[in-house]
C-alpha positions in Angstrom: -8.2 -15.0 12.1 -4.1 -14.3 12.3 -3.0 -10.8 11.1 0.6 -9.9 11.0 1.4 -6.3 12.7 5.3 -5.7 11.9 8.1 -7.5 8.8 11.6 -7.2 9.5 14.1 -8.4 6.7 17.1 -9.5 7.9 16.6 -7.3 10.8 15.2 -3.9 8.7 11.5 -3.2 9.1 9.9 -2.7 6.3 6.6 -1.1 4.8 3.9 -3.2 5.0 0.9 -1.9 2.5 -1.4 -4.7 3.3 -0.9 -8.6 3.8 -1.8 -12.0 4.7 -0.1 -15.3 6.9 -1.0 -18.5 6.1 -0.5 -22.0 6.0 -0.7 -23.7 2.1 -1.0 -27.4 2.5 0.7 -28.9 -1.1 1.7 -33.3 -2.1 4.9 -32.0 -0.8 3.8 -30.8 2.7 3.4 -27.6 3.9 4.4 -23.7 4.2 3.8 -20.9 6.2 3.5 -18.4 3.4 3.3 -14.7 3.8 2.4 -12.4 0.7 3.7 -8.9 1.4 2.7 -5.5 -0.9 5.1 -3.1 -0.2 7.2 -0.6 -2.0 9.0 -1.3 -5.3 12.6 -0.3 -3.4 11.9 -3.9 -1.1 11.1 -5.4 -4.0 14.5 -4.7 -6.2 16.0 -5.1 -2.9 15.0 -8.5 -2.4 13.5 -10.3 -5.1 16.7 -12.3 -6.3 17.7 -12.9 -2.4 17.3 -16.8 -2.2 17.0 -16.9 1.5 16.3 -14.3 3.8 16.0 -14.1 8.2 12.5 -12.6 8.6 10.4 -12.1 12.2 7.2 -11.8 12.3 5.2 -10.2 14.8 1.4 -10.4 15.2 -0.9 -8.3 16.3 -1.6 -11.0 19.3 1.6 -10.3 20.0 3.4 -13.6 18.7 6.7 -13.5 16.6 7.6 -15.8 14.7 11.3 -16.2 12.8 12.2 -17.8 10.3 14.9 -18.2 7.7 12.7 -17.6 4.8 12.5 -18.3 1.1 10.8 -14.8 -1.4 9.9 -14.6 -4.7 8.5 -11.6 -6.9 4.8 -12.3 -7.0 3.3 -10.8 -10.1 0.2 -8.0 -10.2 0.0 -4.3 -10.1 1.5 -4.2 -7.4 4.9 -5.2 -6.0 4.3 -7.3 -3.4 7.0 -10.3 -2.3 5.7 -13.8 -0.8 8.1 -15.2 1.7 7.6 -19.1 2.8 9.0 -21.8 4.4 8.7 -25.6 5.5 6.5 -26.3 8.8 7.3 -29.7 10.0 5.2 -28.9 13.2 1.7 -27.1 12.9 0.7 -27.7 16.9 1.8 -23.3 17.2 0.6 -22.9 13.8 -2.6 -24.2 15.3 -5.3 -20.3 14.3 -3.4 -19.9 10.7 -6.2 -20.3 8.0 -4.6 -23.8 5.8 -5.3 -23.4 2.1 -5.2 -26.0 0.3 -3.4 -26.1 -3.6 -6.5 -27.0 -5.3 -8.2 -24.7 -3.2 -9.9 -21.6 -5.1 -9.1 -19.0 -2.1 -5.9 -16.7 -2.0 -5.9 -13.6 -0.2 -6.5 -10.9 -2.8 -3.7 -8.3 -1.3 -4.4 -5.2 -3.7 -7.8 -4.0 -2.9 -8.5 -0.6 -1.9 -4.9 0.1 -2.3 -3.1 2.0 -5.2 0.4 2.5 -6.3 0.1 6.0 -6.6 -0.1 5.4 -2.4 3.1 3.1 -2.1 5.2 5.4 -3.6 4.3 8.5 -1.3 5.2 6.5 1.3 8.8 4.9 -0.9 9.5 6.5 -4.2 12.0 4.5 -5.9 15.2 6.4 -7.3 16.1 5.4 -10.9 19.3 6.1 -13.2 18.3 7.9 -16.7 20.8 9.5 -19.1 19.9 12.4 -21.7 21.4 12.9 -24.2 19.6 16.7 -25.5 21.1 20.1 -27.3 21.1 23.2 -26.1 22.8 26.3 -26.1 26.2 26.3 -25.5 25.9 28.3 -22.4 23.9 26.3 -20.5 25.7 23.0 -21.9 28.5 25.5 -19.8 26.3 26.5 -17.1 25.3 22.3 -16.3 28.2 21.4 -16.7 29.4 23.8 -13.3 26.4 21.9 -12.0 26.8 19.6 -9.7 25.4 16.1 -9.9 23.1 15.9 -7.0 21.8 19.9 -8.0 21.2 18.7 -10.7 19.0 16.5 -10.0 17.2 18.4 -8.0 16.5 20.9 -11.1 15.2 18.5 -12.8 13.0 17.1 -10.5 11.5 20.2 -9.4 11.0 20.7 -13.3 9.5 17.8 -14.0 7.3 18.6 -11.4 6.8 21.6 -12.4 5.7 21.2 -15.9 3.7 18.5 -15.4 1.5 19.4 -12.9 0.4 22.5 -15.5 
């Protein structure tokens, strides 16, 4: 079985938690498919792109360069599916070939949790709060820098959650 060692998207190496690379045979022909469990940050960054320049390094030392289409896959964990059409199967002779009617598809989520993924790359989301506070606290908050307030609130929430 062919194993992926690393993946670069548009020249940037991404952290891959699990992957499967295979050839999908359909009525339209053959496509090289790369399914990836990645961070939420990576999915958010690339899911709306149509085509990406991909470099896949395999454990046996081969490197595949290709322009691939991208789909965000539904599921419990953040996943991307990268794919491109294949004309010549000779260089992919050792890849698993899956027919579109087969029941086999890789279960990449097994043994991985969202908490483990977030330890590697935590997404940051903006949030707006409406608070009613005493005026002295409001004045103090207004004097603080946004970066400092972000740290203060992040630390307070983690501390409060872990009580």
